[in-house]
C-alpha positions in Angstrom: -9.1 96.0 36.8 -6.7 94.1 37.7 -4.4 92.9 34.7 -2.3 89.4 35.0 0.8 89.2 32.3 1.8 85.8 31.8 4.3 83.7 29.1 3.1 81.3 27.3 3.8 77.7 26.8 3.1 75.6 23.9 0.0 74.4 26.0 -1.2 77.5 25.5 -1.5 77.1 21.7 -5.7 77.2 21.7 -6.1 80.8 23.3 -2.4 82.0 21.6 -4.1 81.0 18.3 -7.5 82.8 19.4 -5.7 86.4 20.3 -3.7 86.1 17.4 -6.6 85.4 15.0 -8.4 88.4 16.7 -5.5 90.7 16.5 -5.1 90.2 12.6 -8.8 90.6 12.1 -9.2 93.7 14.2 -5.6 95.5 13.0 -5.4 93.8 9.4 -2.1 96.8 8.5 -0.1 96.0 11.9 1.0 92.9 11.0 3.1 91.1 8.2 0.8 88.5 8.0 -2.9 87.8 7.6 -5.9 86.4 9.0 -6.3 84.2 5.8 -2.5 82.9 5.8 -2.9 81.7 9.6 -6.7 80.6 10.0 -6.0 77.1 8.6 -2.9 76.5 10.7 -2.6 73.2 12.1 -1.7 73.0 16.1 1.8 72.0 15.6 2.5 75.0 14.0 1.3 77.3 16.9 2.7 74.9 19.5 6.4 75.6 17.5 5.9 79.6 17.7 5.5 79.4 21.1 8.3 77.0 21.4 10.9 78.7 19.6 10.0 82.3 20.9 8.6 84.3 24.1 4.7 85.0 23.8 3.4 86.9 26.5 -0.7 87.0 27.3 -2.7 89.6 29.3 -5.2 88.3 30.8 -8.4 90.1 32.5 -11.2 88.0 34.0 -9.7 85.0 33.0 -9.8 86.1 29.3 -6.9 86.9 27.2 -6.9 90.8 25.9 -3.3 91.1 25.0 -0.6 89.5 23.4 3.1 90.2 22.4 5.8 88.0 20.9 9.5 87.8 20.9 11.7 86.3 18.6 15.7 85.4 19.1 18.4 85.7 16.7 20.5 82.6 16.4 23.8 83.8 14.3 27.1 84.5 16.4 27.2 88.3 15.4 23.4 89.0 16.1 22.1 86.7 19.1 22.5 89.8 21.8 19.1 91.2 19.4 15.8 90.1 20.6 12.5 91.4 18.0 9.4 92.2 18.9 7.3 90.7 16.4 3.8 91.4 17.4 1.9 93.3 20.3 -1.7 93.3 20.0 -4.1 94.5 22.5 -8.2 93.8 22.4 -10.1 97.4 21.6 -12.4 97.3 24.6 -9.2 97.1 26.8 -7.0 99.6 25.2 -6.1 102.9 26.8 -5.9 101.2 30.2 -2.2 100.6 30.6 -2.2 97.1 29.3 0.1 97.4 26.5 2.4 99.5 28.8 2.4 96.5 31.3 3.1 94.1 28.3 6.3 96.0 27.6 7.4 96.7 30.5 7.6 93.0 31.5 8.9 92.0 28.1 11.8 94.8 28.6 12.5 93.5 31.9 12.8 89.9 31.2 15.3 91.0 28.2 17.3 93.2 30.5 17.6 90.3 32.8 18.5 88.0 29.8 22.7 88.0 30.1 23.4 87.9 26.4 20.7 90.5 25.5 21.6 94.2 24.6 19.1 95.4 21.9 15.6 95.1 21.3 14.4 96.0 17.7 10.8 96.2 16.5 8.9 97.6 13.5 5.6 99.3 13.5 3.2 100.4 11.1 3.8 104.3 11.1 -0.2 105.0 11.0 -0.4 103.2 14.4 0.2 106.2 16.2 -1.1 104.9 19.5 1.4 102.2 19.4 4.3 104.3 18.4 3.6 106.8 21.6 3.3 103.5 24.0 7.0 102.2 22.3 8.4 105.4 22.9 7.1 106.0 26.1 8.8 102.6 27.2 12.1 104.0 26.1 12.4 102.9 22.2 13.8 105.2 19.7 13.1 105.9 16.0 16.0 104.6 13.7 14.6 104.6 10.1 11.6 104.5 8.0 11.0 101.6 5.6 9.1 103.1 3.1 6.7 100.5 1.2 7.8 98.1 4.0 4.0 96.2 4.2 1.9 96.1 1.2 -1.8 95.0 1.8 -4.2 94.7 -0.8 -2.5 96.6 -3.3 -1.8 99.4 -0.8 1.6 99.7 0.8 2.7 101.3 4.6 5.8 102.8 5.5 7.1 101.0 8.8 9.0 102.8 11.5 12.1 101.0 12.6 12.8 101.5 16.2 15.3 100.2 19.1 15.7 100.3 22.7 19.5 99.5 23.6 20.4 98.6 27.2 23.4 100.7 27.3 24.4 100.2 30.6 25.2 96.4 29.6 27.3 97.5 26.6 
């Protein structure tokens, strides 16, 4: 199976919206936002998300089967930090190395950014395969946010993880 990883632009907003909404519907406890919150967002909001962040898509046979999004800190004292704020692989394409391929592309691209020395992310502690993936590509757990996310009156803990480019310090 051939997987293509591409960086998205604002022109890709419709495909990004489709995969993002699928992610929110499929794995609601994996994200801080909900399907209901994002479904009616206008085109300009989706375009703006892609214009102000890095977003990647995994494509198999011309179908978007995965996505990830990265935000950058703007403050002078934290601009060396990039945050992975979402990662999703369609369930029909999981356990095929697509998540690892996206993560390796992100890490490589961020490593090539002169200013970036650290990547952070948070993941629901119940998302065991995601935690294993992040560990496999080099992330270390740095803490747990108890009751970090609340969905339908249920609280979920969040693992905080980081990957530091020690050689760039």
